[in-house]
C-alpha atoms as an extended CHARMM CRD file, in Angstrom:
* protein
*
        60  EXT
         1         1  MET       CA            -42.0360000000       20.5330000000       76.7560000000  PROA      1               0.0000000000
         2         2  ASN       CA            -42.6620000000       23.8040000000       78.5380000000  PROA      2               0.0000000000
         3         3  ILE       CA            -41.4430000000       23.6160000000       82.1370000000  PROA      3               0.0000000000
         4         4  MET       CA            -43.3390000000       26.7650000000       83.1340000000  PROA      4               0.0000000000
         5         5  ALA       CA            -46.6520000000       25.2290000000       82.0540000000  PROA      5               0.0000000000
         6         6  TRP       CA            -45.9300000000       22.1790000000       84.2330000000  PROA      6               0.0000000000
         7         7  MET       CA            -44.9940000000       24.4060000000       87.1750000000  PROA      7               0.0000000000
         8         8  ILE       CA            -48.2600000000       26.3580000000       86.8290000000  PROA      8               0.0000000000
         9         9  ARG       CA            -50.2090000000       23.0840000000       86.6870000000  PROA      9               0.0000000000
        10        10  ALA       CA            -48.3800000000       21.7890000000       89.7800000000  PROA      10              0.0000000000
        11        11  SER       CA            -49.1470000000       24.9890000000       91.6840000000  PROA      11              0.0000000000
        12        12  ARG       CA            -52.8500000000       24.6920000000       90.7810000000  PROA      12              0.0000000000
        13        13  TRP       CA            -52.8930000000       21.0750000000       91.9780000000  PROA      13              0.0000000000
        14        14  ALA       CA            -51.1780000000       22.1160000000       95.2300000000  PROA      14              0.0000000000
        15        15  ARG       CA            -53.8250000000       24.7770000000       95.8530000000  PROA      15              0.0000000000
        16        16  ASN       CA            -56.7870000000       22.6720000000       94.7300000000  PROA      16              0.0000000000
        17        17  PRO       CA            -55.9430000000       18.9340000000       94.8710000000  PROA      17              0.0000000000
        18        18  PRO       CA            -58.1690000000       16.3810000000       93.1280000000  PROA      18              0.0000000000
        19        19  PRO       CA            -60.7350000000       14.5070000000       95.2400000000  PROA      19              0.0000000000
        20        20  MET       CA            -59.6200000000       11.2860000000       96.9250000000  PROA      20              0.0000000000
        21        21  SER       CA            -62.0450000000        9.2580000000       94.7970000000  PROA      21              0.0000000000
        22        22  ARG       CA            -60.2790000000       10.4360000000       91.6040000000  PROA      22              0.0000000000
        23        23  VAL       CA            -56.8730000000        9.6010000000       93.0800000000  PROA      23              0.0000000000
        24        24  LEU       CA            -58.0720000000        6.1220000000       94.0330000000  PROA      24              0.0000000000
        25        25  LEU       CA            -59.5780000000        5.6140000000       90.5790000000  PROA      25              0.0000000000
        26        26  VAL       CA            -56.3020000000        6.5070000000       88.8610000000  PROA      26              0.0000000000
        27        27  LEU       CA            -54.3140000000        4.2710000000       91.2160000000  PROA      27              0.0000000000
        28        28  GLY       CA            -56.7760000000        1.4260000000       90.5860000000  PROA      28              0.0000000000
        29        29  VAL       CA            -56.4320000000        1.7520000000       86.8120000000  PROA      29              0.0000000000
        30        30  ILE       CA            -52.6320000000        1.7850000000       87.0960000000  PROA      30              0.0000000000
        31        31  ALA       CA            -52.6980000000       -1.2730000000       89.3810000000  PROA      31              0.0000000000
        32        32  ALA       CA            -54.9910000000       -3.1680000000       86.9780000000  PROA      32              0.0000000000
        33        33  ALA       CA            -52.7170000000       -2.3630000000       84.0220000000  PROA      33              0.0000000000
        34        34  LEU       CA            -49.6470000000       -3.5260000000       85.9460000000  PROA      34              0.0000000000
        35        35  LEU       CA            -51.4590000000       -6.7040000000       87.0060000000  PROA      35              0.0000000000
        36        36  ILE       CA            -52.4130000000       -7.5320000000       83.4060000000  PROA      36              0.0000000000
        37        37  ALA       CA            -48.8900000000       -6.7690000000       82.1520000000  PROA      37              0.0000000000
        38        38  GLY       CA            -47.3750000000       -8.8890000000       84.9120000000  PROA      38              0.0000000000
        39        39  ALA       CA            -49.6530000000      -11.8350000000       84.1450000000  PROA      39              0.0000000000
        40        40  GLU       CA            -48.7990000000      -11.5780000000       80.4450000000  PROA      40              0.0000000000
        41        41  TRP       CA            -45.0800000000      -11.4610000000       81.2520000000  PROA      41              0.0000000000
        42        42  LEU       CA            -45.3090000000      -14.3790000000       83.6960000000  PROA      42              0.0000000000
        43        43  TRP       CA            -47.5060000000      -16.7660000000       81.7040000000  PROA      43              0.0000000000
        44        44  GLY       CA            -47.1520000000      -15.4130000000       78.1780000000  PROA      44              0.0000000000
        45        45  TRP       CA            -49.7620000000      -14.6930000000       75.5680000000  PROA      45              0.0000000000
        46        46  PRO       CA            -52.5290000000      -17.2910000000       75.1130000000  PROA      46              0.0000000000
        47        47  GLU       CA            -52.0800000000      -19.4770000000       72.0560000000  PROA      47              0.0000000000
        48        48  TRP       CA            -55.6200000000      -18.7830000000       70.8350000000  PROA      48              0.0000000000
        49        49  LEU       CA            -54.8700000000      -15.0390000000       70.6320000000  PROA      49              0.0000000000
        50        50  LYS       CA            -51.7640000000      -15.3970000000       68.4620000000  PROA      50              0.0000000000
        51        51  VAL       CA            -51.9140000000      -14.7220000000       64.7200000000  PROA      51              0.0000000000
        52        52  ASN       CA            -51.1710000000      -17.9160000000       62.7990000000  PROA      52              0.0000000000
        53        53  ARG       CA            -50.8310000000      -16.3330000000       59.3620000000  PROA      53              0.0000000000
        54        54  LEU       CA            -51.8560000000      -13.2040000000       57.5630000000  PROA      54              0.0000000000
        55        55  ARG       CA            -54.0890000000      -13.2520000000       54.5210000000  PROA      55              0.0000000000
        56        56  PRO       CA            -52.1390000000      -12.9570000000       51.2680000000  PROA      56              0.0000000000
        57        57  GLY       CA            -51.9900000000       -9.5060000000       49.7480000000  PROA      57              0.0000000000
        58        58  LEU       CA            -52.0710000000       -7.6180000000       53.0500000000  PROA      58              0.0000000000
        59        59  PRO       CA            -49.0550000000       -5.4990000000       53.9750000000  PROA      59              0.0000000000
        60        60  HSD       CA            -46.9780000000       -6.8890000000       56.8110000000  PROA      60              0.0000000000
């Protein structure tokens, strides 16, 4: 990981920040992912999505 590359990227973002619509889109995607992960953690995985058994001959 090159720290100078990240510093150059940060300076470009400080001079020319992304539009508010892009920021809101990214925050919305992160919120949706956290909501789905939280629901899965709270209620668990649905029984109909679990694998009952693998076909014989397939690697595990």
